[in-house]
C-alpha positions in Angstrom: -9.2 30.7 -8.1 -11.9 33.1 -8.5 -15.9 31.4 -9.0 -16.8 31.6 -12.4 -20.1 30.8 -13.2 -20.5 27.3 -14.7 -22.7 27.3 -17.8 -24.7 24.2 -18.5 -24.2 22.2 -21.7 -26.9 22.4 -24.4 -28.7 25.5 -23.8 -29.2 28.5 -25.8 -26.6 31.1 -24.9 -27.2 34.9 -26.3 -24.7 37.7 -26.7 -24.8 41.6 -26.3 -22.4 44.5 -25.4 -22.5 47.1 -23.7 -20.1 50.6 -23.8 -19.1 51.9 -20.7 -17.2 55.1 -21.2 -16.3 55.9 -17.9 -14.2 52.3 -17.2 -10.8 51.4 -17.9 -12.3 48.6 -20.3 -15.2 50.5 -22.1 -16.7 47.6 -23.7 -18.1 44.7 -21.8 -18.8 41.7 -23.7 -21.8 39.4 -21.8 -23.5 36.6 -22.7 -26.6 35.0 -21.3 -28.6 32.0 -21.0 -31.3 30.1 -18.8 -30.4 27.5 -16.8 -33.0 24.3 -16.8 -32.0 23.0 -13.3 -32.6 26.4 -11.6 -34.9 28.1 -13.5 -33.0 31.3 -13.6 -31.5 33.5 -15.7 -27.4 33.7 -15.9 -24.9 35.6 -17.2 -21.2 35.7 -17.8 -19.2 38.8 -19.1 -15.8 40.4 -19.2 -14.7 43.7 -19.9 -12.4 44.4 -23.2 -10.5 48.0 -24.6 -12.2 47.7 -28.3 -15.6 46.7 -29.6 -13.8 44.4 -31.8 -12.3 42.6 -28.8 -15.5 42.0 -27.7 -16.8 40.7 -30.6 -14.3 38.0 -30.7 -14.9 36.8 -27.4 -18.7 36.9 -27.7 -17.9 34.7 -31.0 -15.4 32.2 -29.4 -18.3 31.6 -26.4 -21.1 31.0 -29.1 -18.9 28.8 -31.3 -17.7 26.7 -28.0 -21.1 26.3 -26.9 -22.0 25.0 -30.3 -19.7 22.7 -30.0 -20.6 21.4 -26.5 -17.8 23.2 -24.5 -19.0 25.2 -21.1 -18.6 29.1 -21.8 -16.7 28.8 -18.3 -14.3 26.4 -19.4 -13.5 28.2 -22.8 -12.7 31.5 -21.2 -10.2 29.9 -18.6 -6.9 31.0 -18.2 -4.1 28.1 -18.6 -3.4 28.6 -14.8 -7.2 27.6 -14.1 -7.2 24.9 -16.7 -4.1 22.9 -15.6 -5.1 23.1 -11.9 -8.5 21.7 -13.0 -7.4 18.9 -15.3 -3.8 18.5 -14.5 -4.7 14.7 -12.8 -6.2 14.1 -16.2 -3.3 15.5 -18.5 -0.4 14.1 -16.1 -2.1 10.3 -16.2 0.1 7.4 -16.9 3.3 8.8 -15.8 5.4 7.1 -13.2 5.4 8.9 -9.9 9.1 9.6 -9.9 8.1 11.9 -13.4 5.5 14.0 -11.4 8.2 15.7 -9.3 10.0 17.5 -11.7 7.2 18.0 -13.9 4.8 19.8 -11.4 7.9 21.8 -10.4 8.3 22.8 -14.2 4.6 23.6 -14.3 4.8 25.8 -10.8 8.3 27.5 -11.2 7.8 28.4 -15.2 5.0 27.4 -16.9 2.7 29.2 -14.9 4.7 32.6 -14.1 5.3 33.0 -18.2 1.9 31.5 -19.4 -0.4 31.1 -16.9 -2.6 34.4 -17.6 -2.9 33.5 -21.3 -6.0 32.0 -21.8 -6.1 28.4 -23.3 -7.6 29.5 -26.6 -4.9 32.7 -27.0 -2.1 30.0 -26.7 -0.1 29.9 -29.9 2.9 28.8 -31.3 4.7 31.9 -31.5 3.8 32.2 -28.1 5.2 29.0 -26.7 8.3 29.1 -28.9 9.4 32.4 -27.6 8.8 31.4 -24.0 11.2 28.5 -24.6 13.8 30.6 -25.5 13.4 33.1 -23.0 13.9 29.8 -20.6 17.1 29.0 -22.4 18.3 32.8 -22.2 18.1 32.7 -18.5 20.4 29.7 -18.7 17.9 27.3 -17.7 19.5 23.7 -17.8 18.3 21.2 -20.9 16.3 18.9 -18.5 14.6 21.4 -17.0 13.4 22.9 -19.8 12.2 19.6 -21.2 10.1 18.8 -18.2 8.7 22.2 -18.0 8.0 21.7 -22.2 6.8 18.2 -21.6 4.0 18.8 -18.7 2.7 21.9 -21.2 2.5 19.1 -24.0 0.7 17.3 -22.1 -1.8 19.8 -20.6 -2.6 21.4 -24.2 -3.3 17.9 -25.6 -5.8 17.8 -22.9 -7.1 20.8 -23.7 -7.1 19.2 -27.5 -9.6 16.7 -26.5 -11.8 19.1 -24.6 -12.0 20.7 -28.3 -10.5 24.0 -27.0 -7.8 24.1 -29.5 -7.3 22.2 -32.9 -4.0 21.6 -32.6 -1.2 21.0 -29.8 0.5 24.3 -29.6 3.3 23.9 -27.6 5.1 20.3 -29.7 7.6 23.1 -30.9 10.8 21.8 -32.0 14.9 23.3 -32.8 15.1 24.2 -29.1 17.9 22.0 -28.0 20.0 23.6 -30.6 20.1 26.6 -28.8 22.6 24.5 -25.9 26.0 24.9 -27.3 28.1 22.0 -26.4 31.4 21.3 -24.5 34.4 21.7 -27.5 35.9 18.5 -26.6 32.6 16.7 -26.1 32.2 17.6 -30.2 35.2 16.6 -31.0 35.9 13.3 -29.0 33.0 11.9 -27.7 35.2 9.7 -25.1 36.1 13.2 -23.1 33.6 12.3 -21.1 34.7 9.0 -19.7 37.9 8.6 -17.4 41.4 7.6 -19.1 42.5 4.5 -17.3 41.8 1.9 -14.1 44.4 4.1 -12.2 42.6 7.3 -12.5 39.4 5.4 -11.7 40.7 3.8 -8.2 42.3 7.8 -7.3 38.8 9.4 -8.0 37.4 6.3 -5.6 40.3 7.2 -2.9 40.0 10.8 -3.0 35.8 10.4 -2.2 36.6 8.3 0.4 39.0 10.7 2.0 36.6 13.6 1.8 33.2 11.8 3.2 32.5 11.9 6.5 34.1 9.2 8.9 35.9 7.9 5.5 33.5 5.4 4.4 34.7 2.6 2.1 31.7 1.8 0.8 31.0 5.0 -1.4 34.7 4.1 -3.3 33.1 0.6 -3.6 30.3 1.7 -5.1 32.1 3.9 -7.6 34.5 1.6 -8.9 31.7 -1.3 -9.3 29.1 1.1 -11.2 32.5 2.0 -13.5 33.7 -1.4 -13.9 30.1 -2.9 -14.9 28.8 0.2 -16.8 25.8 0.4 -14.5 23.9 3.2 -13.3 23.7 4.2 -9.8 20.5 3.2 -8.8 21.1 0.0 -10.5 24.0 -0.7 -8.2 21.7 0.3 -5.2 19.2 -1.8 -6.1 22.1 -5.3 -6.6 20.9 -8.2 -4.0 23.3 -10.7 -2.8 21.0 -13.3 -5.0 21.8 -11.6 -8.5 25.4 -12.2 -8.1 26.2 -15.6 -9.4 29.7 -16.6 -7.9 30.5 -19.2 -10.2 30.3 -17.7 -13.4 30.8 -14.2 -11.8 27.8 -12.8 -13.6 25.7 -10.4 -12.6 22.0 -10.3 -13.1 20.4 -6.6 -13.4 16.8 -7.3 -12.2 15.8 -3.5 -10.5 16.8 0.0 -9.6 16.6 2.0 -6.8 15.1 5.6 -7.7 13.7 8.1 -5.8 9.9 8.9 -6.0 7.1 11.2 -4.3 7.8 9.6 -0.8 11.1 8.6 -0.7 13.5 6.1 -2.7 11.5 2.7 -4.0 12.7 -0.3 -6.6 11.2 -0.6 -9.3 12.3 -2.5 -12.5 15.5 -1.5 -14.6 15.1 1.3 -17.2 15.0 -1.3 -20.5 11.8 -3.0 -18.7 14.4 -6.2 -18.8 16.7 -8.2 -16.8 20.4 -8.3 -18.3 23.8 -10.2 -17.7 26.6 -8.2 -17.0 30.1 -9.6 -16.6 32.3 -9.1 -13.3 35.5 -8.3 -14.7 38.6 -10.0 -12.3 39.7 -6.7 -10.5 36.3 -6.5 -8.7 35.5 -9.8 -7.7 37.6 -9.6 -4.7 35.8 -6.2 -3.9 32.1 -8.4 -4.5 33.2 -11.4 -2.4 34.1 -9.1 0.4 30.3 -7.3 0.3 29.0 -10.8 -0.3 30.7 -12.1 3.0 29.8 -8.5 4.8 25.8 -8.7 3.9 25.6 -12.0 5.7 23.3 -15.2 4.8 20.9 -13.1 4.0 20.2 -13.6 0.0 18.1 -10.5 0.2 20.2 -8.2 1.2 21.9 -5.4 -0.6 25.3 -5.3 -1.8 25.7 -1.6 -1.1 24.6 0.7 1.5 25.3 3.8 3.4 27.4 4.2 6.8 24.1 3.4 8.5 22.7 0.5 6.1 20.4 2.9 3.8 20.0 2.7 0.4 21.7 4.7 -2.0 20.9 7.0 -4.6 22.9 9.5 -7.0 22.3 12.6 -4.6 23.2 11.1 -1.6 26.5 9.7 -3.2 26.9 13.4 -3.9 26.6 15.4 -1.1 28.2 12.4 1.0 31.3 12.5 -0.8 31.4 16.1 -1.9 31.7 15.2 -5.3 31.4 18.4 -7.3 34.8 19.6 -5.0 36.3 16.4 -5.5 36.1 15.6 -9.3 38.4 18.5 -10.4 41.2 16.9 -9.5 41.4 13.4 -10.9 39.5 13.4 -13.8 37.1 16.0 -16.5 36.1 19.0 -14.1 32.2 17.8 -15.4 32.3 14.5 -14.4 29.0 13.5 -12.9 27.9 10.5 -11.6 26.2 9.1 -14.6 29.4 9.3 -16.7 30.7 6.4 -14.5 28.5 4.5 -16.6 29.7 6.0 -19.6 33.5 5.2 -18.6 32.4 1.8 -18.4 30.9 1.5 -21.7 34.0 3.0 -23.3 36.4 0.6 -21.4 34.3 -2.7 -22.8 33.9 -0.8 -26.5 37.8 -0.7 -26.5 38.2 -4.1 -25.2 36.5 -5.6 -28.4 32.6 -6.4 -26.2 30.2 -6.4 -29.0 27.6 -3.9 -28.6 24.3 -5.3 -27.6 21.3 -5.7 -30.2 18.0 -3.4 -29.3 15.6 -5.1 -27.5 13.2 -5.2 -30.5 15.7 -7.6 -32.3 17.0 -10.9 -30.4 16.9 -12.7 -33.4 20.0 -14.9 -33.7 21.7 -14.1 -37.4 24.5 -13.1 -39.2 25.6 -10.0 -40.7 27.1 -10.3 -44.2 30.3 -9.4 -43.2 30.8 -11.8 -40.6 33.6 -13.7 -40.6 32.3 -17.0 -41.1 31.0 -16.3 -44.4 32.9 -15.5 -47.5 33.8 -11.6 -48.2 31.4 -10.5 -50.6 32.6 -8.9 -53.8 32.0 -5.4 -54.4 30.9 -4.1 -57.9 31.3 -0.4 -58.7 29.0 1.3 -60.3 30.9 1.9 -63.8 30.9 -1.8 -64.1 27.3 -2.2 -62.8 26.4 0.0 -65.4 28.4 -1.3 -68.3 26.8 -4.9 -67.6 24.6 -6.2 -70.6 21.0 -7.0 -69.2 20.6 -10.4 -68.7 17.5 -11.9 -67.8 16.8 -14.3 -65.0 17.5 -18.0 -65.9 15.3 -20.7 -64.5 17.7 -22.6 -62.3 18.4 -25.9 -63.8 17.3 -28.8 -61.8 19.3 -31.9 -61.2 16.6 -35.3 -62.7 16.0 -37.4 -59.7 16.0 -40.9 -60.6 12.2 -42.6 -60.4 11.2 -45.0 -58.0 9.6 -47.9 -59.7 6.3 -48.2 -59.7 4.7 -50.8 -57.3 2.6 -53.6 -59.1 -1.1 -52.7 -58.5 -2.9 -55.8 -56.6 -6.2 -56.5 -57.7 -8.8 -57.9 -55.1 -8.4 -61.2 -56.5 -4.8 -61.1 -55.0 -6.0 -61.2 -51.6 -9.2 -62.9 -51.8 -9.9 -65.9 -49.9 -10.4 -69.3 -51.5 -14.3 -69.0 -51.8 -14.3 -65.5 -53.0 -16.1 -65.3 -56.2 -16.0 -62.3 -58.8 -19.8 -62.0 -58.1 -19.8 -61.2 -54.6 -18.3 -57.1 -55.0 -19.5 -55.9 -51.7 -17.3 -56.4 -48.4 -19.4 -58.0 -45.9 -19.1 -58.6 -42.4 -19.6 -61.4 -39.9 -21.6 -60.3 -37.2 -21.1 -62.4 -34.2 -24.3 -63.3 -31.8 -24.0 -61.2 -28.3 -25.2 -64.1 -25.6 -27.9 -62.6 -23.1 -26.2 -61.6 -20.1 -27.7 -62.5 -16.9 -28.2 -60.3 -14.1 -29.1 -62.4 -11.0 -28.0 -60.3 -7.9 -29.0 -57.1 -10.4 -31.2 -54.2 -8.8 -34.2 -53.6 -10.2 -32.5 -50.4 -12.4 -30.5 -52.5 -14.3 -32.8 -55.0 -15.7 -33.8 -53.2 -18.8 
């Protein structure tokens, strides 16, 4: 990145325009200021094609200086601004999210928008750039990651005062992606049809893998039968399986991150319980015996004992070549979870409530409640208005009043009405004798 003169904040900035006919950009716009630290006069200039462009550049610099923005920051390109503020713009993100965001910044945002000054980026520029990515047949996740990092960088520019509104927040671009026809007509088309189809897929993956490792097929069957993600299947430990009630407590997932695979919490940020159906209980029991007595041992590992990821499963089993025969051509690893969820829904398993509402309550149409009578709108309109009536209250029998006792009823025999004040008997306290007490105790 070329060196740009830094302008201290709070100084007075002056601008001028010089016409140089022999230059490609004949109008040189220049701003000058006095540096209080070095006691020297500094300047910043840029060539423009017209006199109006030079005036606009100087006006923007002066406005930025009045707002407390250094002129060198106000004239930064998007690539320079992102390189100097990327850590601040991406703060708070998880490690696994940084890789796709930074890849989208380097490979798509900087080549398309990196030469634009930050103050010149508008909604129209971003909208045309996004539609250009879609025309280049970039995937939806690729465009989403590239746009997400651009939104964060421009949000930092909003906080710095370079722009007033974030121009990268564009909407409607996902409608450009046309879904497959079978997915529109039948959302269940992404799931496998039945249990024999799943077993044929698992057998085909094992046969295609090097060494015919049976663990790949077991991972596929377990993921589809429990509707789990591949990262959650890789993170399951022996202690997470309750072999008495056959319940799997999902506590962690193994996911890619900078530097390799790491174990982290689940996507929902909370543990959940998944039933283990009878068809895979022998498989789970064999994996527990093979794992040994260590309760922290992983239930599913690779041929060399390593951790499993969706990329490892794809490459080791040649997934893209195998899935065309036993199932749909576009079947992905995550569609194993879609398969399990579809089978659970067909079996009548109720859909869990969202995490923000865990209260036990009955819906209005619960079978344990009487079915409410539907009143048509015509009958409701023709019904005469009746003001709300007070609810009749059943009279409760009143308890007989207890006779009130006077002080004479519980007075002593020698009590007389003249002595109406309460008297207390005070017993004299005998003096204590301290024969063997120390001098400090004799007070």
